[in-house]
N, C-alpha and C positions, 0 to 999 in steps of 0.2 A: 536790326542792323545797327552796329555801333562803329562809326568811322572816326578814326583819330588821325589828325595831322600833327606831325612832330617835326622838330628841327629848330635851327637857330632863329633868333629874332631877326625880323626884317626880310624874311624870305617869301612873304606873301601868303602865309597860311590863312590868316583871317579873311582876306579878300576871297580866296578860293573857297573856304568853308561857307562864307556868306553867300557866294554865288550858287554853290551846290544846294544850300538850304532853300534859297529862293526858287531855283529851278525844279527841285524834287519835292519840296514841301516837307523836308525833314528838319526837325528842331536843331538849331545852332546853339551849342553851349560855348559861349565866348569866355575864354580864360580871363580876360580883363574884368568880367563881371564878378569873378572871385577875388582877383588881386586889387582892383581899384578901391573897394570899400576898406580893405585892410590898410592900404597906403594912405587913403584920405583920413581914416580914423587916427592914424599915427603921424600925420603931418608930412607925408611924402606925396610925390606924384611922379609919373614916368619921365618927366623932363629933368629929374634929378640925376640921370645918368647912372654911373657905376654905383653911386650911393644906394640906388634902389635895389640893385642885385645884392649888395652887401647887407642891406636892411632885410630883404626877404630871405637871405640865407641864414638867419639866426634860428636857433632851435625852436623858439615858440612860433615863429612865422612859418617855418617849414612844416611843423606839425599841424598848424592851422590850415595851411594850403592842402596838405594831404587829406585832412578830414573833410574840408569843404569840397574838394575835388571828388572824393568818394561819394559824398552826398549828392552832388550835382549829376554825377555820371551813373547814378543808380537806375536811371531810366532804361527802357528796353530799346529805344531807337533815337539816335542823335548823330550829329557830326560835331566834332570839337576841334578847335584850333590849337589845342595843347593836349598832350598825352602824358600818361604816368611816367613814360620813359624820360620825358622832359624834367619831371620832378626829381627823378633819380640822378640824372646828369647834373642838374644844378646842385643837388646835395653833394655829389662826389667832387664837384668843382670848388666846394666850400669847406675844405678840411680844416681851415684855420678858424672857422666859426662854429662848426658842428663837431660833436664828439662821435667816436666810432659807433657807439650804440645807436645813436639817432640816425646816422647814415645807414647802418645795417637795416634798421627798421624801415626807413623810406625805400631803400633799394628792394628789400624783400616784399613789401606791400606793392611796390610799383610793378615788380615782376608778376605777382599774382593778378593784379588788375589789368595789366597789359594783355594777359592771356584771354581776357574776356571781350576784347574788341574783335569785331568781325573783320575789320580791315585797319591796317596801320600804314600810313604813307609818310615816309621820312623825306623831308625836303632837303635836298643837297645844298650845301653852301655854294652860293653863286653871287650874283649881284644883290646887294642889300638895299632895301627900300628905307630911306631915311624920312621919318615923320617927326623928328625932333622929340620923340617920346621913348626912345630906347637907346641902349648902349650898342654902338655899332663898331666896337673894337673888333677888327677882323680876327685877330688871334684868339680872342675870348670866344667868339661865335664859332670858330673852327674847332676849338676844344670841346664845346658843347656838342657839336655835330659828331665828332669822333667818339665821344663818350656814348652818345645815343646809338650810333652805329655798332659800337662794340657791345653794348648791353643787349640790344635786340638780337644780335648774332649769338652772343653767349647764352641768352635765355632760350634760343631756338624758337623764337616767336616769329611767324611769317610777317614780312613787311615788304613794301615796294618803295624803291627810291624814286623820287620825283626830281628830275633834272631842273635846275633853276638858272638857266642861262640868261633869261630876261624876266621882266616883271609882268609880262602879259599873262593874266590868269586864265584866259580862255583855253589854251591847250591843256593846262593842268586840270581844269574843271572837267573838260570833255574826257580826258584820260581816266580820271577817278570815277566819274559817272559810268563810263563804259565798263570799267573793270568791276566796280562794286555792284552795279545793278545786273550785269551779265552773270556774275557769280550767284546772285540770288535766283535768277531765272534757272540756272543750271542746277542749283540745289533743289528747286521745286520739282524738277523732272525726275 
């Protein structure tokens, strides 16, 4: 079982993934465990706002993120708070810093790797959680969500939209657990 949570920053994906990990004993692959070392190594942190997105959207950083995400997600069972469709959406949103060859590579690889998840849950843009460590520009986050929605639809990869009207993780946790574990039970029969 490979469960991926996708969607804009600040929609509660990490909190939901951590709760599911704790409840079901499934490994949680936290995206920040990939990005934080890169940021720290190069003198950034998440409180740098839009500068962080611009920094991560450079060709070397995008290729490093793609490589490290492939390595981390090579396991057979996990839940992650970021998905390959996120990488593709951020690459597509950064046409001023990435060349078309790099964008095409990231999008192509992302499509291939997205097809390997057993479940993808796309968190709909709603109320954003501000932890002073991310860019909460509503329009930017809306663009990321729309790119992710369009890519998953275009790729014909099954996904479920998770409504995000409030920050209470409990209903989202229960919905994902019910959906993902019920499908495993049905596949076993």
